[in-house]
N, CA and C of each residue as an Amber inpcrd file, in Angstrom:
protein
   585
   0.7650000  -1.2880000  -0.0150000  -0.0580000  -0.0720000   0.0390000
   0.8650000   1.1200000   0.0890000   0.4230000   2.1720000  -0.8260000
   1.0700000   3.5300000  -0.7820000   0.7050000   4.2850000   0.4030000
   1.5710000   4.9920000   1.0080000   1.3590000   5.8290000   2.1720000
   1.9140000   7.1290000   2.0870000   0.9400000   8.2670000   2.4560000
   1.4610000   9.5640000   2.6940000   1.6130000   9.9960000   4.0000000
   2.5670000  11.0080000   4.2280000   2.6480000  11.4470000   5.5480000
   2.6530000  13.0530000   5.4000000   2.1970000  13.7450000   6.3640000
   2.1890000  15.4110000   6.3470000   2.6280000  15.7230000   7.7170000
   3.6490000  16.5110000   7.5060000   4.5510000  17.1500000   8.9210000
   4.4160000  18.4840000   9.1340000   4.6610000  18.9800000  10.2250000
   4.7530000  20.2240000  10.5920000   6.1850000  20.7500000  10.6440000
   6.8870000  20.2290000   9.7760000   8.4880000  20.5780000   9.7700000
   8.7610000  21.0440000   8.4660000  10.0840000  21.6590000   8.4170000
  10.7240000  22.0420000   7.1050000  10.9740000  20.7990000   6.1710000
  11.4700000  20.9870000   4.9790000  11.6210000  19.9660000   3.9790000
  12.7080000  18.7970000   4.4170000  13.7940000  19.2430000   5.2940000
  14.7960000  18.2380000   5.6680000  14.5050000  18.1890000   7.2420000
  13.3510000  18.2980000   7.7380000  12.9490000  18.1220000   9.1470000
  13.3700000  16.7120000   9.6940000  13.6430000  16.7570000  10.9500000
  13.9320000  15.4460000  11.6470000  12.6740000  14.5060000  11.6870000
  11.5120000  15.1270000  11.8380000  10.2340000  14.4130000  11.8380000
  10.0950000  13.4950000  10.6220000  10.2000000  14.1540000   9.4780000
  10.1460000  13.5800000   8.1460000  10.9730000  12.4500000   8.0240000
  12.2920000  12.7040000   8.3380000  13.2960000  11.8880000   8.2750000
  13.0080000  10.3810000   9.0440000  12.9560000  10.7650000  10.2770000
  12.6400000   9.7000000  11.3060000  11.6240000   8.8880000  11.1780000
  10.2490000   9.6130000  10.7510000   9.0330000   8.8620000  10.8000000
   9.0560000   8.1340000   9.5470000   9.5240000   8.7200000   8.3810000
   9.5400000   7.9080000   7.2390000  10.3780000   6.4990000   7.3180000
  11.5310000   6.8360000   7.8430000  12.5070000   5.4840000   8.2560000
  11.7720000   4.5210000   9.1760000  11.1320000   5.0760000  10.3080000
  10.5340000   4.0790000  11.2980000   9.2650000   3.4540000  10.3170000
   8.5030000   4.1420000   9.7310000   7.4490000   3.5960000   9.0280000
   7.7050000   2.4790000   8.3230000   8.8070000   2.4030000   7.3700000
   9.2080000   1.3260000   6.4270000   9.7270000   0.2140000   7.3030000
  10.3710000   0.5890000   8.3420000  10.8500000  -0.5410000   9.3150000
   9.9160000  -1.1650000  10.2000000   8.8500000  -0.5130000  10.5730000
   7.6810000  -1.0660000  11.2580000   6.7620000  -1.9960000  10.1520000
   6.5960000  -1.5200000   9.1600000   5.6110000  -2.1140000   7.9550000
   6.2550000  -2.1470000   6.6490000   7.0690000  -3.4190000   6.5010000
   7.8130000  -3.2380000   5.1560000   6.8930000  -3.1930000   3.7900000
   5.5640000  -3.7190000   4.1760000   4.5890000  -3.6740000   3.0300000
   4.0760000  -2.4330000   2.5440000   4.3770000  -1.4630000   3.3750000
   3.9230000  -0.1680000   2.7110000   5.0700000   0.5070000   1.8760000
   4.4620000   1.3720000   0.8820000   5.4590000   2.0630000  -0.1020000
   5.3070000   3.5750000   0.2360000   6.4660000   4.0650000   0.6490000
   6.6600000   5.5420000   0.8320000   7.6020000   6.2470000  -0.0990000
   7.0950000   6.9260000  -0.8820000   8.1460000   7.5980000  -1.9400000
   8.1550000   9.2320000  -1.3630000   9.3040000   9.7990000  -1.9560000
   9.6380000  11.3290000  -1.5350000   8.3990000  12.1450000  -1.7180000
   7.8130000  11.8940000  -2.7130000   6.7320000  12.8200000  -2.9070000
   5.4530000  12.6220000  -2.3070000   5.3500000  11.5790000  -1.5450000
   4.2900000  11.3250000  -0.4300000   4.6500000  11.7680000   0.8090000
   5.6910000  12.4310000   0.9310000   6.1810000  13.1170000   2.4000000
   6.0060000  14.5960000   2.1910000   4.8740000  15.2550000   2.7150000
   4.6770000  16.6210000   2.5850000   4.8550000  17.3080000   3.8010000
   5.9180000  18.3480000   3.7990000   6.3110000  19.1100000   4.9290000
   5.5290000  20.5190000   4.8860000   4.8010000  20.9010000   6.2150000
   4.0740000  22.0670000   5.8340000   4.6390000  23.3640000   6.6160000
   5.9210000  23.0390000   7.1770000   6.4780000  24.1050000   7.8510000
   6.3040000  24.3510000   9.2120000   5.2150000  24.5150000   9.8080000
   4.8350000  24.7650000  11.3160000   3.4280000  24.1460000  11.5020000
   2.9970000  24.3060000  12.8070000   1.6720000  23.7770000  13.2410000
   0.4180000  24.6320000  12.4270000   0.7070000  25.9100000  12.5060000
  -0.3840000  26.8250000  11.8370000  -0.6630000  26.4860000  10.4940000
   0.4540000  26.3560000   9.6690000   0.3340000  25.8320000   8.2880000
  -0.2740000  24.5460000   8.2500000   0.1560000  23.4760000   8.9750000
  -0.2260000  22.2400000   8.8710000  -1.8290000  22.0910000   9.1460000
  -2.1550000  22.9140000  10.3070000  -3.7540000  22.7930000  10.3990000
  -4.5030000  23.4520000   9.3380000  -3.9490000  24.5790000   8.7640000
  -4.5050000  25.2790000   7.5490000  -4.5750000  24.4190000   6.1140000
  -3.3900000  23.8790000   6.1830000  -3.2230000  23.1760000   4.6700000
  -3.3220000  21.6600000   4.7230000  -3.3420000  21.0570000   5.8330000
  -3.4740000  19.4430000   5.8020000  -4.4990000  18.8170000   4.9260000
  -5.8310000  19.5860000   5.0270000  -6.8860000  19.1780000   4.2600000
  -6.5730000  19.0650000   2.7770000  -6.1310000  20.1330000   2.1090000
  -5.8240000  20.2250000   0.7980000  -4.6950000  19.2450000   0.3830000
  -3.6730000  19.2250000   1.2630000  -2.5860000  18.2100000   1.1270000
  -2.9180000  16.7130000   1.2540000  -3.7230000  16.4040000   2.4030000
  -4.2880000  15.0040000   2.2080000  -5.1150000  14.6300000   1.0170000
  -5.9150000  15.6160000   0.5220000  -6.7190000  15.3240000  -0.7130000
  -5.9040000  15.0310000  -1.8210000  -4.7660000  15.7820000  -1.9370000
  -4.0490000  15.5280000  -3.1020000  -3.2010000  14.2890000  -3.0750000
  -2.8450000  13.8100000  -1.6280000  -2.1020000  12.5290000  -1.5110000
  -2.8890000  11.4510000  -1.9600000  -4.3650000  11.4070000  -1.4130000
  -5.0120000  10.4370000  -1.8400000  -5.5490000  10.2700000  -3.1130000
  -5.6740000  11.4340000  -3.8320000  -5.8740000  11.5040000  -5.4090000
  -4.7830000  10.9340000  -6.0240000  -3.5990000  10.9700000  -5.5950000
  -2.2920000  10.5880000  -6.1990000  -2.0830000   9.0640000  -5.8360000
  -2.9700000   8.4160000  -4.9910000  -2.9400000   6.9960000  -4.9010000
  -2.6050000   6.4570000  -3.5810000  -2.3510000   7.4220000  -2.6840000
  -1.8810000   7.0300000  -1.2780000  -3.4090000   6.3620000  -0.5930000
  -3.1750000   5.1960000  -0.3000000  -4.3860000   4.5930000   0.2870000
  -4.5000000   4.8310000   1.8370000  -3.5300000   5.5050000   2.3820000
  -3.5200000   5.8400000   3.6910000  -2.6210000   7.1920000   3.9060000
  -3.0280000   8.2020000   4.7290000  -2.3160000   9.3970000   4.9250000
  -2.2050000   9.4810000   6.4950000  -0.9660000   9.8050000   6.9430000
  -0.9510000   9.9230000   8.3980000  -0.3830000  11.3090000   8.6790000
  -1.0540000  12.2470000   9.5310000  -0.9180000  13.5920000   9.8410000
  -0.1280000  13.5380000  11.1590000   1.1560000  14.1960000  11.2660000
   1.9480000  13.9490000  12.3430000   2.3460000  15.4220000  12.8320000
   2.1150000  15.6500000  14.2470000   2.3520000  16.9720000  14.5860000
   2.9480000  16.9360000  16.1680000   3.4360000  17.7930000  16.7380000
   3.9700000  17.9400000  18.0370000   3.0710000  18.5320000  18.8010000
   3.0530000  18.0180000  20.2140000   2.2260000  18.8280000  21.1780000
   2.8090000  19.7040000  21.9950000   4.3360000  19.9130000  21.6680000
   5.0880000  20.9400000  22.4680000   4.5770000  22.2880000  22.9160000
   3.8740000  23.0420000  21.7510000   3.4340000  24.4100000  21.9210000
   1.9000000  24.5770000  21.8430000   1.3490000  23.5000000  22.1030000
  -0.1860000  23.3680000  21.9560000  -0.8000000  23.1240000  23.4410000
  -1.8720000  24.0630000  23.6680000  -2.4290000  23.6520000  24.9510000
  -3.2040000  22.3790000  25.1690000  -3.5930000  21.9830000  23.9760000
  -4.3720000  20.7000000  23.9920000  -4.2440000  19.8130000  22.6330000
  -4.2770000  18.4600000  22.8560000  -4.3240000  17.7100000  21.7690000
  -5.6530000  17.7740000  20.9980000  -6.6200000  17.6630000  21.8240000
  -7.9500000  17.7500000  21.2010000  -8.2030000  18.8710000  20.3270000
  -7.8190000  20.0360000  20.8960000  -8.0260000  21.3630000  20.1890000
  -7.4240000  21.3550000  18.7960000  -6.2240000  20.6200000  18.6390000
  -5.4670000  20.5470000  17.4380000  -6.1580000  19.3970000  16.6030000
  -6.6390000  18.3320000  17.0950000  -7.5720000  17.3480000  16.3210000
  -8.7060000  18.0620000  15.6780000  -9.4190000  18.8260000  16.4400000
 -10.5540000  19.3550000  15.9370000 -10.2960000  20.3910000  14.7660000
  -9.3750000  21.0910000  14.8610000  -8.9080000  22.1700000  13.7040000
  -8.6460000  21.3870000  12.4380000  -7.7680000  20.2470000  12.7290000
  -7.3390000  19.5340000  11.6540000  -8.4060000  18.6290000  10.8530000
  -9.4010000  18.3420000  11.5680000 -10.5890000  17.6620000  11.0850000
 -11.4980000  18.7340000  10.3110000 -11.4530000  20.0480000  10.9060000
 -12.0800000  20.9910000   9.9280000 -11.5390000  21.2980000   8.7270000
 -10.1260000  21.1750000   8.7160000  -9.4010000  21.4300000   7.2770000
  -9.6430000  20.3260000   6.5240000  -9.7330000  19.0340000   7.0500000
  -9.8990000  17.8000000   6.2060000 -11.3570000  17.9010000   5.7230000
 -12.2850000  18.3820000   6.4580000 -13.8080000  18.2740000   6.1030000
 -14.0010000  19.2880000   4.9340000 -13.2380000  20.5400000   5.1960000
 -13.3790000  21.5220000   4.1620000 -12.9420000  21.1180000   2.9780000
 -11.8210000  20.3810000   2.9450000 -11.1710000  19.8520000   1.5840000
 -11.8960000  18.5600000   1.0160000 -12.8270000  17.9950000   1.7520000
 -13.6670000  16.8790000   1.4850000 -12.9330000  15.8170000   1.3450000
 -11.9800000  15.5660000   2.3680000 -10.9930000  14.4270000   2.1950000
 -11.9640000  13.2630000   2.8360000 -11.4420000  11.9430000   2.2580000
 -12.2330000  10.6010000   2.7500000 -11.5360000  10.5110000   4.2070000
 -12.2550000  10.4800000   5.1530000 -11.6180000  10.5880000   6.6010000
 -11.1730000   9.2230000   6.9020000 -11.6990000   8.2070000   6.3660000
 -11.3170000   6.8110000   6.6410000  -9.8060000   6.5520000   6.0850000
  -9.4350000   7.2940000   5.3420000  -8.0200000   7.1430000   4.8820000
  -6.9500000   7.9610000   5.5000000  -7.3910000   8.7150000   6.5170000
  -6.3870000   9.6220000   7.1880000  -6.4420000   9.2120000   8.7090000
  -5.2450000   9.3910000   9.3150000  -5.0390000   8.9770000  10.6000000
  -4.0250000  10.1420000  11.2880000  -4.2440000  10.2420000  12.5130000
  -3.6790000  11.2270000  13.3120000  -2.4520000  10.7220000  14.2970000
  -1.4480000  11.3610000  14.3940000  -0.3180000  10.9470000  15.2900000
   0.1920000  12.4100000  15.8640000  -0.1800000  12.6040000  17.2370000
   0.3710000  13.8200000  17.9060000   1.5960000  13.2160000  18.9030000
   2.6830000  13.8420000  18.4860000   4.0480000  13.1820000  19.3510000
   4.0040000  14.2440000  20.6040000   3.8190000  13.5630000  21.6710000
   3.8230000  14.0270000  22.9990000   5.2410000  15.0120000  23.1550000
   5.1860000  16.1280000  23.3870000   6.2670000  17.1830000  23.4290000
   6.7700000  17.2320000  22.0710000   7.7260000  16.5420000  21.5700000
   8.2420000  16.7440000  20.2430000   9.0860000  15.3870000  20.0000000
   9.5170000  15.1640000  18.6680000  10.0940000  14.0970000  18.1300000
  11.4210000  13.4590000  19.0970000  11.9860000  14.3800000  19.7230000
  13.0660000  14.0290000  20.4740000  12.8190000  13.2500000  21.6620000
  11.5250000  13.0960000  22.1370000  11.1510000  12.3620000  23.2210000
  11.4030000  10.8780000  22.7730000  11.0180000  10.4750000  21.3130000
  11.2880000   9.2430000  21.1270000  12.6290000   8.9230000  21.2460000
  13.5420000   9.9640000  20.6930000  14.9670000   9.6880000  20.5550000
  15.5990000   9.4650000  22.1010000  15.0650000  10.2070000  23.0790000
  15.5250000   9.9310000  24.3050000  15.0210000   8.4600000  25.0320000
  14.1660000   7.8900000  24.4580000  13.4670000   6.7990000  24.9560000
  14.4240000   5.5830000  25.0670000  15.6310000   5.5880000  24.2780000
  16.6300000   4.5270000  24.0610000  17.8830000   5.4530000  24.4570000
  18.2650000   5.2290000  25.6580000  19.7670000   5.7740000  26.0780000
  20.7820000   4.9970000  25.6400000  20.7120000   3.7810000  25.2050000
  21.7760000   2.9740000  24.5800000  21.9890000   3.3080000  23.3430000
  20.9240000   3.7630000  22.2940000  20.9850000   4.1940000  21.0950000
  22.0460000   5.5240000  21.1840000  21.5770000   6.4960000  21.9630000
  22.2550000   7.7360000  22.1920000  23.9380000   7.2660000  22.3410000
  24.0270000   6.4520000  23.3020000  25.4790000   5.9330000  23.7050000
  26.2060000   5.5510000  22.3130000  25.4400000   4.4850000  21.8540000
  26.2480000   3.8240000  20.5530000  26.4430000   5.1480000  19.5840000
  25.5060000   6.0540000  19.3740000  25.7630000   7.1610000  18.4570000
  26.9320000   7.9030000  18.7920000  27.0250000   8.2910000  20.1040000
  28.2450000   9.1560000  20.4880000  29.5750000   8.4960000  20.4030000
  29.4990000   7.0790000  20.8050000  30.5710000   6.3190000  20.7940000
  31.3650000   6.1330000  19.3060000  30.5780000   6.0760000  18.4910000
  30.7920000   6.1450000  16.9880000  31.4450000   7.5900000  16.6270000
  30.7990000   8.6290000  17.1710000  31.2220000  10.0570000  17.0160000
  32.5060000  10.6780000  17.4310000  32.8840000   9.8660000  18.6210000
  34.0270000  10.4600000  19.4010000  35.1640000   9.2620000  19.3650000
  36.3270000   9.8350000  19.6260000  37.5330000   9.0320000  19.8240000
  37.6650000   8.4790000  21.1730000  37.1490000   9.0650000  22.0540000
  37.3160000   8.8040000  23.5420000  36.2900000   8.1800000  23.9870000
  36.4220000   7.2830000  25.2460000  35.3320000   6.5880000  25.9380000
  34.4600000   7.5040000  26.5620000  33.2150000   7.5100000  26.4560000
  32.3210000   8.3930000  26.7950000  31.4350000   8.0040000  28.2260000
  31.0240000   8.9220000  28.9090000  30.3620000   8.6290000  30.2710000
  29.0230000   7.7830000  29.7270000  28.7190000   6.7910000  30.6360000
  27.4240000   6.0040000  30.4450000  26.4840000   7.0520000  30.5010000
  25.1990000   6.8340000  29.7240000  24.0910000   7.6980000  29.8660000
  23.0200000   6.8370000  30.3730000  22.3230000   7.6510000  31.4210000
  21.3450000   6.8870000  32.4670000  20.1580000   7.0740000  31.8030000
  19.2980000   6.1170000  32.0270000  18.0160000   5.9680000  31.4000000
  17.1090000   7.3510000  31.8240000  16.5930000   7.9200000  30.8170000
  15.6430000   9.0990000  31.0550000  14.4240000   8.8270000  31.4630000
  14.0010000   9.1730000  32.6030000  12.6150000   8.7750000  32.9830000
  11.6530000   9.6210000  32.2710000  10.5100000   9.1200000  31.8860000
   9.4080000   9.6070000  31.2540000   9.7720000  10.6240000  30.0830000
  10.1930000  10.0070000  29.1110000  10.8860000  11.0310000  27.9410000
   9.6510000  11.9020000  27.4720000   8.4950000  11.5150000  27.5030000
   7.4910000  12.1410000  26.8490000   6.9770000  13.0750000  27.8740000
   7.4040000  13.2830000  28.9680000   6.8480000  14.1270000  30.1100000
   8.0690000  15.4290000  30.3280000   9.2540000  14.9080000  29.6900000
  10.2360000  15.9170000  29.9380000   9.6740000  17.3970000  29.3410000
  10.0260000  18.5140000  30.1480000   9.5660000  19.5960000  29.4260000
  10.2360000  20.1620000  28.3450000  11.3490000  19.7600000  27.9380000
  12.0370000  20.3340000  26.6740000  13.1350000  19.1770000  26.2800000
  12.4200000  17.9950000  25.5750000  13.5580000  16.8410000  25.1580000
  14.4420000  17.2540000  24.3300000  14.2940000  18.2330000  23.5410000
  15.3430000  18.6270000  22.3640000  16.6540000  19.3190000  23.3670000
  16.1690000  20.1570000  24.1020000  17.3800000  20.7100000  25.0920000
  17.8840000  19.6260000  25.8450000  17.2010000  18.8320000  26.1710000
  18.0090000  17.7470000  27.1170000  18.7700000  16.9070000  26.1990000
  18.5310000  16.4660000  25.1540000  19.1960000  15.7780000  24.2080000
  20.5760000  16.4160000  23.6450000  20.2530000  17.8870000  23.3120000
  21.5730000  18.5310000  23.2100000  22.3310000  18.4910000  24.3180000
  22.0180000  18.7000000  25.5230000  22.8670000  18.7990000  26.5880000
  23.6200000  17.5390000  26.7030000  23.0070000  16.3000000  26.5380000
  23.6840000  15.0670000  26.6920000  24.5770000  14.9080000  25.6380000
  24.3200000  15.3330000  24.4060000  25.4430000  15.2540000  23.4260000
  26.4710000  16.0470000  23.4270000  26.2120000  17.2150000  23.8170000
  27.2080000  18.3820000  23.9280000  28.1080000  18.1360000  25.0320000
  27.7380000  17.5920000  26.1460000  28.5470000  17.1950000  27.2660000
  29.5810000  16.1820000  27.0180000  28.9820000  15.1350000  26.1870000
  29.9440000  14.1070000  25.9890000  30.6510000  14.0780000  24.5710000
  30.2970000  15.0250000  23.6970000  30.8860000  15.0750000  22.3520000
  31.4820000  16.3670000  22.2000000  31.1700000  17.4070000  22.8400000
  31.5230000  18.6450000  22.7370000  30.9290000  19.5420000  21.4300000
  30.1340000  18.9920000  20.7820000  29.5050000  19.3590000  19.6950000
  27.8560000  19.3070000  19.9020000  27.2260000  20.5270000  19.5650000
  25.8770000  20.5790000  19.7640000  24.9130000  19.3020000  18.8870000
  23.8780000  19.0710000  19.4280000  23.1590000  18.1810000  18.6080000
  22.4720000  18.9270000  17.4680000  22.5020000  18.1070000  16.2400000
  21.9550000  18.6590000  14.9580000  20.8570000  17.7290000  14.6270000
  19.3980000  18.3960000  15.0450000  18.4940000  17.3810000  14.6540000
  18.0210000  17.1010000  13.0870000  18.5700000  17.8180000  12.2330000
  18.4430000  17.2410000  10.9260000  19.3950000  15.9720000  10.4200000
  20.3160000  15.9150000  11.2860000  21.2280000  14.7130000  11.1050000
  21.2830000  13.7450000  12.1570000  21.3280000  14.0870000  13.4160000
  21.6800000  13.2700000  14.4390000  20.3680000  12.4750000  14.8540000
  19.0850000  12.9540000  14.7260000  17.8660000  12.1990000  15.0710000
  17.7740000  11.0050000  14.4260000  18.0040000  11.0180000  13.0820000
  17.6180000   9.7630000  12.2730000  18.7830000   8.7350000  12.5800000
  19.8720000   9.3240000  12.7540000  21.2750000   8.3730000  12.9360000
  21.1330000   7.8000000  14.5190000  20.3940000   8.2350000  15.2450000
  20.2060000   7.5760000  16.6800000  19.0760000   6.7680000  16.5420000
  17.9080000   7.1470000  15.8870000  16.8600000   6.2310000  15.8600000
  17.3640000   4.9760000  14.9000000  18.0800000   5.0760000  14.2000000
  18.5600000   3.8350000  13.3480000  19.3210000   2.8200000  14.3260000
  19.8370000   3.3730000  15.3160000  20.3870000   2.4490000  16.4130000
  19.6090000   2.0090000  17.3550000  18.3790000   2.4150000  17.5860000
  17.5670000   2.3760000  18.6750000  16.8930000   1.0140000  18.6080000
  16.2340000   0.6160000  19.7800000  15.2940000  -0.5360000  19.8030000
  14.0120000  -0.1430000  19.6950000  13.3690000  -0.2790000  18.7580000
  11.9440000   0.1990000  18.3160000  11.0870000  -0.3820000  19.5410000
  11.2200000  -1.5780000  20.1980000  10.3180000  -2.1110000  21.1200000
  10.4410000  -1.1350000  22.3520000  11.7000000  -0.8920000  22.7120000
  12.0240000  -0.0720000  23.7910000  11.2580000   1.3450000  23.6310000
  11.3950000   1.9230000  22.4960000  10.5220000   3.1060000  22.2430000
   9.2740000   2.9390000  22.5430000   8.5630000   1.9170000  22.0970000
   7.3350000   1.5460000  22.0200000   6.8330000   1.5110000  23.5260000
   7.7170000   0.8890000  24.4810000   7.2650000   0.6940000  25.8080000
   7.4020000   1.9370000  26.6110000   8.0090000   2.9530000  26.1030000
   8.3150000   4.2770000  26.8250000   7.7330000   5.2130000  26.4340000
   7.0970000   5.2900000  25.2030000   6.4900000   6.3850000  24.5200000
   5.0260000   5.9550000  24.0750000   3.9240000   6.5550000  24.5930000
   2.5410000   6.2680000  24.2170000   2.2620000   6.7640000  22.6700000
   2.9400000   7.9310000  22.4520000   2.7200000   8.4650000  21.0860000
   3.3950000   7.7500000  20.0670000   4.4120000   7.0000000  20.2870000
   5.2030000   6.0640000  19.3940000   4.3020000   4.8810000  19.1810000
   3.7540000   4.2650000  20.1690000   2.7800000   3.1830000  20.2080000
   1.5330000   3.7350000  19.1580000   1.2030000   4.7450000  19.2790000
   0.0510000   5.4330000  18.3970000   0.5270000   5.2400000  17.0690000
   1.7650000   5.8890000  16.7390000   2.2500000   5.8650000  15.4380000
   2.4860000   4.4340000  14.8390000   2.9860000   3.3960000  15.7480000
   3.1360000   2.1730000  15.2160000   1.9050000   1.5840000  14.7580000
   0.8540000   1.8000000  15.6430000  -0.3830000   1.2640000  15.4200000
  -1.1380000   1.6590000  14.0960000  -0.7010000   3.0910000  13.6970000
  -1.3620000   3.6490000  12.5380000  -0.5790000   3.2710000  11.1190000
   0.6990000   2.9130000  11.4770000   1.4700000   2.5510000  10.3450000
   1.0560000   1.1370000  10.0020000   0.7240000   0.2260000  10.7110000
   0.4260000  -1.1480000  10.8410000  -0.9750000  -1.4040000  10.2660000
  -1.9790000  -0.5180000  10.4460000  -3.1870000  -0.5410000   9.8610000
  -3.3310000  -0.6650000   8.4740000
């Protein structure tokens, strides 16, 4: 099945890179092409344009479209869903083909869920033995996952976290089952990709 994804990031944003990689790993039967990955810049534009974009993806043959956004700056996930549904209804999108995934806080919550992947990533990047990384408690409840990940990487590597490169490289080393056990929004993503 051909699948489309709509994101609230830029063209080379980590959400697009990580989620498309994970989707193909979770469900090898789905087909994702670069033209089926749509980035709408920010949440305001995602809410405004997701209906038109989802309509276009379904008309171009996507049997399923997943809309992915972060909860980090929104007061309420249900408010976002209502606005997204309004956009979809306005564009007359077949709702049975569209699925929602709201990442709690931001994508870096998923990256923080497997500290051994961060450790492996840093071990490959640096020539010296790095300090062990402790398990991050409740990564989805961390007030600023991106800031925490940057601190961990900078303390051990001396170079700041680059989300456009590092997020996907860390996720490629991660145990997907571990992320699923620790992040409910990842469980939701996994479920939607498998449907």
